[in-house]
TIRO-2110 file (N, C-alpha, C; in Angstrom, 1 decimal):
// TIRO-2110
0.9, -1.0, 0.0, N, 1, A
0.1, 0.3, 0.0, CA, 1, A
1.1, 1.1, -0.8, C, 1, A
0.3, 2.4, -0.8, N, 2, A
1.7, 2.9, -1.2, CA, 2, A
1.6, 4.5, -0.1, C, 2, A
2.5, 5.2, 1.2, N, 3, A
2.8, 5.9, 1.8, CA, 3, A
1.7, 6.7, 1.7, C, 3, A
1.4, 7.8, 2.8, N, 4, A
0.4, 9.1, 2.3, CA, 4, A
1.6, 10.1, 1.5, C, 4, A
2.9, 9.9, 1.7, N, 5, A
3.6, 11.0, 1.1, CA, 5, A
3.4, 9.9, -0.3, C, 5, A
3.4, 9.8, -0.3, N, 6, A
3.6, 8.8, -2.3, CA, 6, A
1.8, 9.4, -2.7, C, 6, A
1.3, 9.2, -2.1, N, 7, A
-0.4, 8.8, -2.6, CA, 7, A
-0.6, 10.5, -2.5, C, 7, A
0.2, 11.0, -1.8, N, 8, A
-0.5, 12.8, -1.8, CA, 8, A
0.4, 13.0, -3.7, C, 8, A
1.8, 12.3, -3.4, N, 9, A
2.2, 13.2, -5.0, CA, 9, A
2.1, 12.1, -5.5, C, 9, A
1.1, 11.2, -5.8, N, 10, A
0.8, 11.3, -7.3, CA, 10, A
-0.9, 12.7, -7.5, C, 10, A
-1.2, 12.2, -6.2, N, 11, A
-2.3, 13.5, -7.0, CA, 11, A
-1.8, 14.9, -7.2, C, 11, A
-1.0, 15.4, -6.4, N, 12, A
0.1, 16.6, -6.9, CA, 12, A
0.3, 16.4, -7.9, C, 12, A
0.7, 15.3, -9.2, N, 13, A
0.9, 15.1, -10.4, CA, 13, A
0.6, 14.6, -11.0, C, 13, A
-0.3, 14.1, -11.0, N, 14, A
-1.9, 14.6, -12.3, CA, 14, A
-2.2, 16.4, -11.8, C, 14, A
-2.5, 16.4, -11.3, N, 15, A
-2.8, 17.7, -10.6, CA, 15, A
-2.4, 18.6, -12.1, C, 15, A
-0.9, 18.6, -12.2, N, 16, A
0.4, 18.9, -12.5, CA, 16, A
0.2, 18.7, -14.0, C, 16, A
-0.5, 17.4, -14.2, N, 17, A
-0.1, 16.2, -15.6, CA, 17, A
-1.7, 16.8, -17.1, C, 17, A
-2.6, 18.1, -15.6, N, 18, A
-3.7, 17.7, -16.9, CA, 18, A
-3.1, 19.0, -18.0, C, 18, A
-2.2, 19.6, -17.6, N, 19, A
-2.0, 21.0, -19.3, CA, 19, A
-0.8, 19.8, -19.7, C, 19, A
-0.5, 18.9, -19.9, N, 20, A
-0.1, 18.0, -20.9, CA, 20, A
-1.6, 17.8, -22.1, C, 20, A
-2.8, 17.5, -21.2, N, 21, A
-3.4, 17.0, -22.4, CA, 21, A
-4.7, 17.7, -22.5, C, 21, A
-4.8, 18.9, -21.8, N, 22, A
-6.1, 20.2, -21.9, CA, 22, A
-4.6, 20.4, -22.1, C, 22, A
-3.6, 21.6, -22.5, N, 23, A
-2.9, 22.3, -22.9, CA, 23, A
-3.5, 24.1, -22.0, C, 23, A
-3.7, 25.0, -22.9, N, 24, A
-4.5, 26.0, -21.8, CA, 24, A
-5.8, 26.0, -22.0, C, 24, A
-6.6, 24.8, -21.8, N, 25, A
-8.2, 24.6, -21.2, CA, 25, A
-7.8, 24.1, -19.7, C, 25, A
-6.0, 23.4, -18.9, N, 26, A
-6.2, 23.5, -17.9, CA, 26, A
-6.3, 24.8, -17.1, C, 26, A
-6.4, 25.6, -17.3, N, 27, A
-6.6, 27.1, -16.2, CA, 27, A
-7.9, 26.8, -16.4, C, 27, A
-9.4, 26.1, -17.1, N, 28, A
-10.4, 26.3, -16.2, CA, 28, A
-9.7, 25.1, -14.8, C, 28, A
-9.3, 24.1, -14.7, N, 29, A
-9.6, 22.8, -13.8, CA, 29, A
-8.8, 23.6, -12.9, C, 29, A
-8.2, 24.4, -12.1, N, 30, A
-6.6, 24.8, -11.9, CA, 30, A
-8.1, 25.3, -10.1, C, 30, A
-7.3, 24.5, -9.1, N, 31, A
-7.9, 25.1, -7.7, CA, 31, A
-7.0, 25.1, -6.6, C, 31, A
-6.6, 26.1, -7.3, N, 32, A
-4.9, 27.5, -6.4, CA, 32, A
-5.2, 26.3, -4.9, C, 32, A
-6.4, 25.7, -4.0, N, 33, A
-6.4, 25.9, -2.4, CA, 33, A
-6.1, 24.3, -2.3, C, 33, A
-6.6, 23.2, -3.3, N, 34, A
-6.5, 22.2, -3.6, CA, 34, A
-4.5, 21.8, -3.1, C, 34, A
-4.5, 22.0, -4.5, N, 35, A
-3.3, 22.6, -4.5, CA, 35, A
-2.2, 23.0, -4.1, C, 35, A
-2.5, 23.8, -3.3, N, 36, A
-1.8, 24.6, -2.2, CA, 36, A
-1.2, 23.5, -0.4, C, 36, A
-2.7, 22.6, 0.0, N, 37, A
-3.0, 21.8, 0.5, CA, 37, A
-1.9, 20.4, -0.2, C, 37, A
-1.9, 19.8, -0.7, N, 38, A
-1.2, 18.8, -1.2, CA, 38, A
0.4, 19.5, -1.1, C, 38, A
0.7, 20.9, -0.8, N, 39, A
2.8, 21.5, -1.5, CA, 39, A
2.2, 20.9, -0.1, C, 39, A
1.7, 21.1, 0.7, N, 40, A
1.9, 22.0, 2.7, CA, 40, A
2.2, 20.2, 2.8, C, 40, A
1.5, 19.2, 2.4, N, 41, A
1.3, 18.1, 3.1, CA, 41, A
2.4, 17.4, 2.6, C, 41, A
2.9, 17.0, 1.1, N, 42, A
4.2, 17.6, 1.3, CA, 42, A
5.6, 18.0, 1.6, C, 42, A
5.3, 18.3, 1.7, N, 43, A
6.3, 19.6, 2.0, CA, 43, A
6.3, 19.3, 3.6, C, 43, A
5.7, 19.1, 4.2, N, 44, A
5.6, 18.8, 5.6, CA, 44, A
6.0, 17.2, 6.1, C, 44, A
5.8, 16.2, 5.3, N, 45, A
6.3, 15.1, 5.2, CA, 45, A
7.7, 15.0, 5.0, C, 45, A
8.2, 16.1, 4.3, N, 46, A
9.6, 16.1, 3.8, CA, 46, A
10.5, 16.6, 5.5, C, 46, A
9.3, 17.7, 6.0, N, 47, A
10.2, 18.4, 6.9, CA, 47, A
10.4, 19.5, 7.1, C, 47, A
10.3, 20.0, 5.6, N, 48, A
10.2, 21.7, 5.1, CA, 48, A
9.8, 22.5, 5.5, C, 48, A
9.3, 24.1, 5.0, N, 49, A
8.2, 24.5, 6.0, CA, 49, A
8.6, 26.4, 4.4, C, 49, A
8.2, 25.7, 3.5, N, 50, A
8.8, 27.1, 2.5, CA, 50, A
8.3, 28.2, 2.5, C, 50, A
8.1, 29.0, 1.6, N, 51, A
7.8, 30.7, 1.4, CA, 51, A
7.2, 30.7, 1.3, C, 51, A
6.5, 31.7, 0.4, N, 52, A
5.5, 31.9, 0.4, CA, 52, A
5.4, 31.7, -1.6, C, 52, A
6.3, 32.2, -1.8, N, 53, A
7.0, 32.4, -2.5, CA, 53, A
7.3, 31.4, -4.1, C, 53, A
7.8, 30.2, -2.6, N, 54, A
7.9, 28.8, -3.8, CA, 54, A
6.7, 28.1, -3.6, C, 54, A
6.0, 28.4, -3.0, N, 55, A
4.8, 27.3, -2.7, CA, 55, A
3.4, 28.7, -4.1, C, 55, A
3.3, 29.9, -4.7, N, 56, A
3.2, 30.4, -5.9, CA, 56, A
3.3, 29.5, -7.3, C, 56, A
4.7, 29.3, -6.6, N, 57, A
5.9, 28.5, -8.3, CA, 57, A
5.7, 27.1, -8.4, C, 57, A
5.7, 26.4, -6.9, N, 58, A
5.5, 24.7, -7.2, CA, 58, A
4.3, 24.8, -7.2, C, 58, A
3.1, 25.0, -7.1, N, 59, A
1.8, 24.8, -7.1, CA, 59, A
1.3, 25.6, -8.8, C, 59, A
1.6, 26.1, -9.8, N, 60, A
1.8, 26.2, -11.4, CA, 60, A
0.5, 28.0, -10.7, C, 60, A
0.1, 28.0, -9.7, N, 61, A
-1.5, 28.7, -9.5, CA, 61, A
-0.6, 30.4, -9.4, C, 61, A
0.6, 30.8, -10.1, N, 62, A
1.3, 32.0, -9.1, CA, 62, A
0.4, 32.9, -8.1, C, 62, A
-0.6, 33.5, -9.3, N, 63, A
-1.1, 34.8, -9.6, CA, 63, A
-2.9, 35.3, -8.6, C, 63, A
-2.8, 33.5, -8.2, N, 64, A
-3.8, 33.4, -7.2, CA, 64, A
-3.5, 32.7, -5.8, C, 64, A
-2.6, 32.1, -6.2, N, 65, A
-2.0, 31.2, -4.4, CA, 65, A
-1.9, 32.6, -3.6, C, 65, A
-1.7, 33.5, -2.8, N, 66, A
-1.9, 34.8, -2.3, CA, 66, A
-3.3, 34.6, -1.3, C, 66, A
-4.0, 35.0, -2.4, N, 67, A
-5.3, 35.2, -2.3, CA, 67, A
-6.0, 33.5, -2.0, C, 67, A
-5.8, 32.3, -2.1, N, 68, A
-6.3, 30.7, -1.4, CA, 68, A
-5.1, 31.0, -0.1, C, 68, A
-3.7, 31.0, -0.2, N, 69, A
-3.3, 30.6, 1.4, CA, 69, A
-4.2, 31.9, 2.5, C, 69, A
-4.9, 33.1, 1.9, N, 70, A
-5.5, 33.4, 2.9, CA, 70, A
-6.6, 33.6, 3.3, C, 70, A
-6.9, 32.9, 2.8, N, 71, A
-9.0, 31.9, 2.2, CA, 71, A
-8.1, 31.0, 3.9, C, 71, A
-6.6, 30.0, 3.3, N, 72, A
-6.5, 28.6, 4.3, CA, 72, A
-6.3, 29.2, 5.4, C, 72, A
-6.1, 30.9, 5.5, N, 73, A
-5.0, 31.6, 7.2, CA, 73, A
-6.5, 30.7, 7.7, C, 73, A
-7.5, 32.2, 7.3, N, 74, A
-9.2, 32.7, 8.3, CA, 74, A
-9.4, 30.8, 8.7, C, 74, A
-9.4, 30.0, 7.7, N, 75, A
-9.6, 28.8, 8.2, CA, 75, A
-9.7, 27.9, 9.3, C, 75, A
-8.3, 28.6, 9.3, N, 76, A
-7.2, 27.5, 10.3, CA, 76, A
-6.8, 26.2, 9.8, C, 76, A
-7.0, 25.8, 8.0, N, 77, A
-5.8, 25.1, 7.9, CA, 77, A
-4.3, 25.0, 7.6, C, 77, A
-4.3, 26.1, 7.7, N, 78, A
-2.2, 26.8, 7.2, CA, 78, A
-1.9, 27.5, 8.6, C, 78, A
-1.2, 28.5, 8.8, N, 79, A
-0.4, 28.5, 9.6, CA, 79, A
0.5, 29.1, 9.8, C, 79, A
0.9, 30.7, 9.2, N, 80, A
2.4, 31.3, 8.6, CA, 80, A
3.6, 32.0, 10.2, C, 80, A
4.2, 32.5, 9.3, N, 81, A
4.2, 33.2, 9.8, CA, 81, A
6.8, 34.0, 9.4, C, 81, A
7.0, 35.1, 10.4, N, 82, A
7.7, 35.6, 9.9, CA, 82, A
9.5, 34.5, 10.0, C, 82, A
10.1, 34.1, 8.4, N, 83, A
11.2, 32.9, 9.6, CA, 83, A
12.3, 34.0, 9.9, C, 83, A
13.0, 33.7, 10.9, N, 84, A
13.6, 34.0, 12.0, CA, 84, A
15.2, 34.7, 11.3, C, 84, A
15.9, 33.3, 10.2, N, 85, A
16.7, 34.3, 9.5, CA, 85, A
16.6, 34.9, 8.3, C, 85, A
15.6, 35.5, 7.8, N, 86, A
15.6, 36.7, 6.9, CA, 86, A
13.1, 37.3, 6.8, C, 86, A
13.8, 37.9, 7.9, N, 87, A
12.5, 39.0, 7.5, CA, 87, A
11.7, 39.9, 6.7, C, 87, A
12.0, 38.9, 5.6, N, 88, A
10.8, 39.6, 4.5, CA, 88, A
10.0, 38.5, 4.1, C, 88, A
10.9, 37.0, 4.4, N, 89, A
10.3, 35.9, 4.0, CA, 89, A
9.0, 35.4, 4.9, C, 89, A
7.6, 35.0, 4.8, N, 90, A
7.0, 34.2, 5.4, CA, 90, A
7.0, 32.8, 5.0, C, 90, A
6.8, 31.7, 6.3, N, 91, A
6.7, 30.6, 6.0, CA, 91, A
5.5, 29.9, 5.9, C, 91, A
5.5, 28.6, 5.6, N, 92, A
3.7, 27.9, 6.0, CA, 92, A
3.8, 26.8, 6.0, C, 92, A
2.8, 26.1, 6.9, N, 93, A
2.4, 25.0, 6.1, CA, 93, A
1.3, 24.4, 7.0, C, 93, A
0.9, 23.1, 6.8, N, 94, A
-0.2, 22.7, 7.5, CA, 94, A
-0.7, 23.1, 9.1, C, 94, A
-2.1, 23.3, 8.9, N, 95, A
-2.0, 23.3, 10.5, CA, 95, A
-2.0, 21.9, 11.2, C, 95, A
-1.8, 21.1, 11.8, N, 96, A
-1.6, 20.0, 13.1, CA, 96, A
-3.1, 19.3, 12.2, C, 96, A
-5.2, 19.9, 12.3, N, 97, A
-5.4, 19.5, 12.0, CA, 97, A
-6.0, 19.4, 11.0, C, 97, A
-5.6, 20.6, 9.8, N, 98, A
-5.4, 19.9, 7.8, CA, 98, A
-4.1, 18.9, 7.9, C, 98, A
-3.0, 19.1, 8.6, N, 99, A
-2.2, 17.6, 8.5, CA, 99, A
-3.3, 16.0, 8.4, C, 99, A
-4.3, 16.2, 10.1, N, 100, A
-5.1, 14.7, 10.0, CA, 100, A
-5.3, 14.9, 9.0, C, 100, A
-6.4, 15.3, 8.4, N, 101, A
-7.5, 15.7, 7.6, CA, 101, A
-7.8, 15.2, 6.1, C, 101, A
-6.1, 15.5, 6.4, N, 102, A
-5.1, 15.3, 4.7, CA, 102, A
-4.9, 13.9, 5.2, C, 102, A
-3.8, 13.3, 6.0, N, 103, A
-3.9, 12.1, 6.4, CA, 103, A
-5.2, 10.9, 5.9, C, 103, A
-6.2, 11.2, 6.6, N, 104, A
-7.8, 10.8, 6.8, CA, 104, A
-7.9, 10.9, 5.0, C, 104, A
-8.3, 11.7, 4.5, N, 105, A
-8.4, 11.5, 3.1, CA, 105, A
-7.7, 10.5, 2.2, C, 105, A
-5.6, 11.3, 2.3, N, 106, A
-5.3, 9.7, 1.4, CA, 106, A
-6.1, 8.2, 1.9, C, 106, A
-5.5, 7.9, 3.1, N, 107, A
-6.2, 6.9, 3.7, CA, 107, A
-7.0, 6.4, 2.7, C, 107, A
-7.9, 7.1, 1.9, N, 108, A
-9.2, 6.4, 1.1, CA, 108, A
-9.2, 6.8, 0.0, C, 108, A
-7.9, 7.7, -0.6, N, 109, A
-7.7, 7.8, -2.2, CA, 109, A
-7.0, 6.7, -3.2, C, 109, A
END
């Protein structure tokens, strides 16, 4: 049985691969919030806390990422803080509750 990380990576790759099949029309299927949750889950599994900028580019939806991040933060699904070494950088991660939700979801896909 694949691990939670392997399942999340597969879902993330499938989401990014839609462009191969639908070209410019793939934009119609973009769900930045889901992509962000998957990215944060994968980063958490790897022990990383990405910056908001790297998440924007990693999820391939940079123009809407900040809006989606704000919604996720207000909902309590993500946490953010200022990087201790570089105060210009905001770090982000899934909340503990969101991590539990992702694991439960990944158990069923």
